[in-house]
C-alpha positions in Angstrom: 0.0 0.2 0.1 1.2 3.9 -0.9 1.1 5.9 2.2 2.7 9.5 2.8 5.7 10.3 5.1 7.4 13.0 7.1 10.6 13.0 9.4 11.3 13.5 13.3 13.9 13.8 15.1 16.6 16.1 15.3 19.8 14.3 14.5 18.8 10.8 13.3 15.1 11.0 12.0 13.0 8.2 12.0 9.8 6.8 10.6 6.5 6.9 12.3 3.4 4.1 11.3 2.3 5.0 8.3 -1.6 5.3 7.2 -3.2 5.6 3.8 -4.4 9.0 4.2 -1.8 10.6 6.5 1.0 13.3 4.1 3.3 13.6 7.0 5.7 11.2 8.2 5.7 10.1 12.2 8.0 8.1 14.4 8.4 4.4 14.5 11.1 1.4 14.7 12.9 2.0 11.2 15.0 4.8 10.0 14.7 6.9 6.5 16.7 4.9 4.2 15.0 1.7 4.9 11.9 2.9 2.5 11.8 4.0 -1.0 10.9 7.2 -1.8 8.0 7.9 -4.9 7.1 11.3 -5.6 3.8 12.0 -6.4 2.8 13.1 -9.8 -0.8 14.1 -9.9 -2.5 16.1 -7.2 -5.3 17.9 -6.5 -5.1 21.7 -7.0 -4.9 23.0 -3.6 -1.9 20.4 -3.2 0.0 21.6 -6.0 1.7 24.2 -4.0 3.2 21.0 -1.7 4.2 18.2 -3.6 4.6 15.7 -1.0 6.6 12.7 -1.3 5.7 8.9 -0.7 6.6 5.9 0.5 6.3 2.2 -0.4 5.3 0.3 2.9 3.7 -3.0 3.4 2.2 -2.3 6.5 0.0 0.4 8.3 -0.2 1.2 11.4 -1.9 4.3 13.3 0.6 7.0 14.1 1.4 7.5 17.7 2.8 10.7 16.9 2.7 13.6 14.5 4.9 16.9 14.6 4.4 17.4 11.0 7.5 17.1 9.4 7.3 17.5 5.1 9.8 16.5 2.8 9.4 18.0 -0.2 12.1 15.7 -2.1 13.4 15.7 -5.8 13.6 12.7 -8.2 16.8 10.4 -7.5 17.5 8.3 -10.6 17.5 4.9 -8.7 13.6 6.1 -8.8 13.4 4.5 -12.3 16.8 2.9 -12.5 16.8 1.0 -9.2 20.3 -1.1 -9.9 22.1 1.8 -10.8 25.6 1.5 -9.4 27.4 4.3 -6.9 31.0 4.3 -6.4 33.1 6.8 -4.1 32.9 10.4 -4.5 36.3 11.9 -5.4 36.3 13.9 -3.0 37.8 11.8 -1.0 41.3 12.1 -2.5 40.6 16.0 -2.5 43.4 18.3 -1.2 41.0 21.4 -1.0 38.3 19.2 1.0 41.1 17.5 3.1 40.4 19.9 5.7 37.1 20.3 5.8 35.6 18.9 9.4 32.3 17.4 7.3 33.1 17.1 3.8 29.8 15.3 2.9 26.3 16.1 3.4 24.1 13.3 5.3 20.8 12.4 3.6 19.2 13.3 6.8 20.0 16.8 6.5 17.1 19.0 5.6 16.5 23.1 5.2 13.4 24.2 6.8 11.3 26.5 4.4 10.0 28.2 7.3 12.5 29.5 10.4 10.4 31.9 12.3 7.6 29.5 14.6 5.7 29.8 17.2 5.6 27.8 20.3 3.7 24.1 19.5 3.3 24.9 15.7 4.3 22.2 13.4 7.6 21.5 11.4 6.4 22.3 8.4 8.2 21.7 5.0 11.5 20.8 4.1 13.8 20.7 1.1 16.8 18.2 0.7 20.3 20.2 2.1 22.4 21.0 -1.1 26.3 19.5 -1.2 28.3 16.5 -1.9 27.3 13.0 -1.1 29.3 10.5 0.0 28.5 7.8 -3.0 28.1 9.5 -6.9 26.1 7.5 -9.0 28.4 8.5 -12.3 32.1 7.6 -13.3 34.1 11.2 -14.0 35.3 9.3 -17.2 32.0 8.5 -18.2 30.3 11.7 -17.7 29.2 13.8 -20.7 28.0 17.2 -19.3 26.1 20.2 -21.6 25.0 23.4 -20.2 22.5 25.5 -22.1 21.1 29.1 -21.3 17.7 30.7 -22.4 15.8 33.5 -21.6 16.4 37.3 -21.3 20.0 38.0 -20.1 20.8 38.5 -16.6 24.2 39.7 -14.7 26.0 36.3 -13.5 25.1 34.0 -16.5 29.0 33.4 -17.7 29.7 33.3 -13.8 27.7 30.1 -14.0 28.5 28.6 -16.7 32.5 28.9 -15.8 31.7 28.0 -12.0 29.6 24.5 -13.7 32.6 23.8 -16.0 35.0 24.3 -13.2 33.5 22.6 -10.7 33.0 19.6 -12.9 36.8 19.8 -14.1 38.7 20.2 -11.0 36.3 18.5 -8.0 35.2 15.5 -10.0 37.6 14.9 -12.7 35.2 15.4 -15.7 36.6 16.7 -19.2 33.5 15.8 -21.6 31.5 19.4 -21.4 29.6 20.7 -24.1 28.0 24.3 -24.5 24.7 24.3 -26.3 24.4 27.7 -28.2 21.3 29.8 -28.6 18.8 28.4 -26.3 16.8 25.7 -26.6 16.9 25.0 -30.3 20.5 24.8 -30.4 20.4 21.1 -28.9 18.8 20.0 -32.5 20.3 22.3 -34.9 23.4 20.7 -33.5 25.0 24.2 -32.3 27.5 23.6 -29.6 31.1 24.0 -28.0 33.6 22.0 -26.0 34.2 24.0 -22.8 37.1 23.5 -20.8 38.4 25.7 -17.6 40.8 27.3 -19.9 37.6 28.0 -22.6 35.7 30.2 -19.7 38.4 30.7 -17.4 37.6 34.7 -17.8 34.4 35.3 -19.4 32.6 35.9 -15.1 34.3 39.4 -16.4 31.7 40.1 -19.0 27.7 40.2 -19.2 25.5 38.2 -21.3 25.9 34.6 -21.8 28.8 32.9 -23.7 26.8 30.7 -25.1 24.4 33.0 -26.5 20.1 32.6 -25.7 17.4 33.0 -27.7 13.3 32.2 -26.2 10.9 29.5 -27.4 12.2 27.0 -29.5 11.5 24.0 -26.9 10.7 20.7 -28.5 11.2 17.9 -25.7 11.3 15.0 -27.8 13.8 16.6 -30.1 15.9 18.0 -27.4 16.1 14.5 -25.6 16.6 12.3 -28.7 19.7 15.0 -29.4 20.8 14.3 -25.5 20.5 10.7 -25.8 22.3 10.2 -30.0 25.2 12.7 -28.5 25.4 10.3 -25.2 24.6 13.2 -22.8 24.6 12.1 -19.4 24.2 15.4 -17.0 22.4 18.4 -18.6 22.4 21.6 -16.9 19.6 24.0 -17.6 20.2 28.1 -16.7 16.9 29.9 -17.7 13.6 31.6 -16.3 10.1 30.3 -15.3 9.7 29.2 -18.9 13.0 27.6 -18.7 12.8 25.6 -16.0 9.0 24.2 -17.2 11.1 23.5 -20.1 13.6 21.5 -17.9 10.9 19.7 -16.3 9.6 18.6 -19.1 13.3 17.0 -20.4 13.5 15.5 -17.3 10.0 13.7 -17.2 10.7 12.4 -21.0 14.1 11.3 -19.6 12.4 9.0 -17.5 9.9 8.0 -19.4 12.9 6.4 -21.9 14.7 5.0 -18.9 17.7 7.0 -19.7 20.6 7.6 -17.1 20.5 11.3 -17.4 21.1 13.9 -14.5 18.7 16.6 -15.5 19.6 20.1 -13.2 17.9 23.5 -13.1 19.6 26.8 -12.0 16.9 29.3 -11.7 17.6 32.9 -13.5 15.6 35.7 -13.3 16.7 39.8 -12.8 13.1 40.4 -11.4 13.6 38.2 -8.4 10.1 36.7 -9.1 11.3 32.7 -8.2 9.8 31.5 -5.9 11.0 29.0 -2.4 14.3 30.5 -3.5 15.8 33.5 -1.1 16.8 35.6 -4.3 18.1 35.1 -7.5 21.2 35.6 -9.1 21.7 38.9 -11.0 19.3 40.7 -8.4 21.9 42.7 -6.3 23.8 43.6 -9.3 21.1 44.9 -10.8 19.8 46.9 -7.8 23.5 48.4 -7.3 23.4 49.6 -11.2 20.2 50.9 -10.8 21.2 53.6 -8.2 23.6 55.1 -11.2 20.4 55.9 -13.2 18.3 56.8 -10.0 21.5 59.3 -9.2 21.7 60.4 -12.5 17.5 61.5 -12.7 18.1 63.3 -9.4 21.0 65.2 -10.8 18.8 66.5 -13.9 15.1 67.2 -11.5 17.7 68.8 -9.0 18.8 71.4 -11.3 16.2 72.8 -13.1 13.0 74.5 -11.8 10.0 72.1 -10.9 11.9 69.0 -12.3 9.9 65.3 -12.3 12.8 62.4 -13.0 10.9 58.9 -14.1 13.4 56.1 -13.6 12.0 53.1 -15.8 13.1 49.3 -14.1 13.0 45.8 -14.6 10.0 44.2 -13.2 7.1 42.5 -15.2 5.3 40.9 -12.6 7.4 41.6 -9.1 8.3 45.0 -8.1 11.7 44.0 -5.6 14.1 45.7 -8.1 11.9 49.0 -7.8 11.1 48.6 -4.1 14.9 47.3 -3.0 16.3 50.1 -5.3 14.2 52.7 -3.9 14.9 51.9 -0.5 18.7 51.6 -1.0 18.5 55.1 -2.7 16.7 57.5 -0.5 16.2 60.1 -3.2 13.4 58.4 -4.5 9.7 60.3 -3.9 7.6 57.4 -4.9 8.3 54.2 -5.9 5.0 52.4 -8.6 5.1 48.0 -8.8 3.1 45.6 -10.3 1.9 44.7 -7.4 0.4 48.2 -6.0 -2.4 49.7 -8.6 -2.3 53.3 -8.9 -4.1 55.9 -10.3 -3.9 59.5 -11.7 -6.2 61.9 -10.8 -8.5 62.8 -8.3 -7.9 63.0 -4.5 -5.0 60.9 -3.3 -4.0 60.5 -6.8 -0.3 60.7 -8.5 -0.7 64.0 -10.1 -1.8 65.3 -6.6 1.4 63.6 -4.9 3.6 65.2 -7.7 1.9 69.0 -7.2 2.7 68.3 -3.3 6.4 67.2 -3.8 7.2 70.3 -6.1 5.5 72.8 -4.0 7.7 71.7 -1.2 10.8 70.6 -2.7 10.7 72.2 -6.3 11.6 68.4 -8.0 10.9 64.8 -7.5 11.9 61.5 -8.8 9.5 58.4 -9.5 10.9 55.3 -10.1 8.5 52.9 -12.0 8.5 48.8 -12.7 8.0 48.3 -16.4 5.5 46.2 -15.1 3.4 48.3 -13.1 0.2 49.8 -14.2 0.0 48.0 -17.6 -4.0 47.7 -17.9 -3.9 51.7 -17.6 -1.7 52.0 -20.1 -3.5 49.2 -22.4 -6.8 50.9 -22.1 -5.4 54.8 -22.8 -4.0 53.7 -25.6 -6.5 51.0 -26.9 -3.7 48.0 -27.8 -4.6 44.3 -27.2 -2.4 42.0 -25.4 1.0 40.3 -26.8 3.1 38.0 -26.5 6.4 37.2 -26.8 8.2 33.8 -28.2 8.3 32.1 -24.3 4.6 33.2 -23.7 5.1 35.9 -21.8 3.2 39.1 -22.2 5.0 42.1 -24.4 5.2 45.1 -22.3 3.4 48.7 -23.2 6.4 51.4 -22.4 4.9 52.7 -19.3 7.6 55.0 -18.5 7.1 57.0 -21.6 3.3 57.3 -21.0 3.2 58.4 -17.6 6.2 60.6 -18.7 3.2 62.2 -20.9 0.7 62.2 -18.7 2.3 63.9 -16.3 3.5 66.2 -19.0 0.0 67.1 -20.2 -1.8 67.4 -17.0 0.5 69.9 -15.5 0.7 72.3 -18.9 -2.8 71.8 -20.0 -4.5 71.5 -16.9 -2.9 72.9 -13.9 -0.8 75.8 -16.1 2.1 74.8 -14.7 5.6 74.7 -15.9 7.2 71.3 -15.9 10.6 69.9 -16.7 10.2 66.2 -17.4 13.4 63.7 -17.7 13.2 60.3 -18.2 15.7 57.7 -18.1 15.1 53.9 -19.2 18.4 51.5 -17.8 16.7 48.5 -18.3 18.9 46.8 -21.2 22.4 48.5 -19.7 21.4 47.0 -16.3 21.1 43.1 -17.4 23.9 43.3 -19.8 26.7 44.0 -17.6 28.9 41.5 -15.7 28.1 40.5 -11.7 29.0 41.9 -9.0 31.3 40.6 -6.4 28.2 39.2 -4.1 27.3 38.0 -7.5 29.7 36.2 -8.4 30.0 34.5 -4.7 26.2 33.1 -5.0 26.8 32.0 -8.8 29.8 30.2 -7.5 27.5 28.3 -4.7 24.7 27.6 -6.8 27.0 25.9 -9.8 28.8 23.7 -7.4 25.0 22.6 -6.1 24.1 21.8 -9.3 27.1 19.8 -9.7 27.4 18.1 -6.6 23.6 17.3 -7.1 23.9 15.5 -10.6 26.6 13.5 -9.6 24.8 12.2 -6.5 22.0 11.4 -9.1 19.4 13.7 -8.2 17.5 14.4 -11.7 14.8 17.3 -12.1 15.6 19.4 -9.4 16.5 22.8 -9.5 18.9 24.6 -6.7 18.7 27.9 -4.2 19.0 29.4 -1.3 16.3 29.0 1.0 16.7 30.7 4.5 20.6 30.9 3.6 20.9 27.4 3.1 21.5 25.7 0.0 19.0 23.6 -1.1 17.6 20.9 -4.0 13.7 21.7 -4.8 11.6 20.0 -7.4 11.1 22.1 -10.6 7.5 22.4 -10.3 8.1 23.9 -6.8 9.6 27.7 -8.3 7.5 27.1 -11.1 3.8 27.1 -10.0 4.1 30.5 -9.0 5.1 34.1 -8.9 7.3 35.6 -6.0 5.7 38.9 -5.5 5.9 42.0 -3.4 3.8 41.6 -0.4 1.8 45.0 -0.1 1.3 44.0 3.7 4.2 43.1 4.4 6.9 45.2 6.6 9.7 45.9 3.5 6.5 47.5 1.3 5.8 49.6 4.3 9.5 50.3 5.1 9.4 51.6 1.6 6.0 54.1 2.2 7.5 54.9 5.3 11.2 56.4 3.2 8.9 57.8 0.4 6.1 59.6 2.0 3.6 58.5 -1.0 0.1 57.6 -1.2 -1.0 53.8 -0.8 -2.9 54.6 -3.6 -5.4 51.5 -2.0 -7.6 54.5 -0.6 -10.2 53.2 -3.4 -13.3 51.7 -1.8 -12.8 48.0 -1.0 -9.3 48.3 -2.9 -7.1 47.9 0.5 -9.3 45.1 1.4 -9.2 43.6 -2.0 -4.9 42.9 -1.2 -5.7 42.0 2.6 -8.0 39.1 1.3 -5.7 37.9 -1.7 -2.9 37.4 0.4 -5.1 36.1 3.1 -6.1 33.4 0.8 -2.6 32.5 0.2 -2.1 31.8 3.7 -4.8 29.9 4.1 -4.0 27.7 1.2 -0.7 27.0 2.5 -1.9 26.3 6.1 -4.8 23.7 4.8 -2.2 22.2 3.4 0.5 22.1 5.7 -2.3 20.4 8.0 -3.2 18.0 5.7 
């Protein structure tokens, strides 16, 4: 019979009695390795946010105790290749790791998703801790790895490429590594190049992607055919939400064919909108570079009478770059993001706030995320929605639109002289090399991905969860978008910094925001308590 499981105990977790209807693990008389883990592939919609792990068990006893531990596991090659041999990890002979007190991560090491808890609360969701394992499932001389980058540019892509190559070579002695050029389409258009530590030695000093990129072009069958034909057995996929969904389809096809191929995803998005992980690589660099544009706008508007500067930053669905860049700068008077609707006219509107600031300071700076006010702009310009090759909505230029709206209002309605300055640094920001902080972060991501693939994990992505790197099921980072919560303290800090209106004064507007975020929390509580 099939039953769900959960772990207990701080050092050596043990399983409890299992019942078919339970979704948590309970204490019993045998340790975790005694059971073979199996991932559930189909669940009702309310459970999709929490992919629970199940175990094969021949008996079923009523649980003695339930501490609410849930392990959201990642697939392992032995799931469909049970006779796959394992080998000692080459790191045992590594000089670099010889002084490490604990070189290998235990199979019982996990990372908690939530670390702020109350007395008596359940332990909640956990992920496998990332890092090298004592046993690996690939011989170094038999590994043929490939790396592909997809989607838009982001600072740090080249660092991730470099560190995957150097990690495979320096830590595991792998010499056969291919770079797939031009995104997913490069798999079946035969665009490849050989990657060695020497080839990638200084690419981290450049922006963009050394392997080139593209949007779309995903054909699962063709891609896996090419992987199989080339004898590739490790695939490293760097990309955002759509790319990671493609990576999961590749893993599923690999499993269906019974191939010994580890598929590892490295999440990439400059907007920081990937769920579960603390932040995405390139985000710190983007925030730092955005300061130059904001500072330039402030200098411009301070030097003229009634100067209004608008800086448009990246953020299709999430306003993290705009929010954090505003908090870091302190010269911004108003920050507009996709999560917070705004209006122009009337009491509490943007026009009223601009006029107030101009009377007080004779200048102001507005930072706006590219995805803010898109419905407003589309309605004003009477255009229909279109999408790019990745399925993302093509955004209208809200910065230019807002600049014109402000200019028209104050010139024609308020009869005020106004000096508009508009700066759009988006492509400049995403094209630069990563800074020191992101370089270190990219190194950790790349090495964690390499360790995971060598250990036989597949269909996983990597990232920090509460500052500890973990292996996360790809489905968990693609099922929803990470967005700014307007009811959280960080947004309150921004409002306190800028003294801007919340734009939630309309009838029911604030309650709608609270209701949406409350419902999300209720859904999470329901799932955690099952």
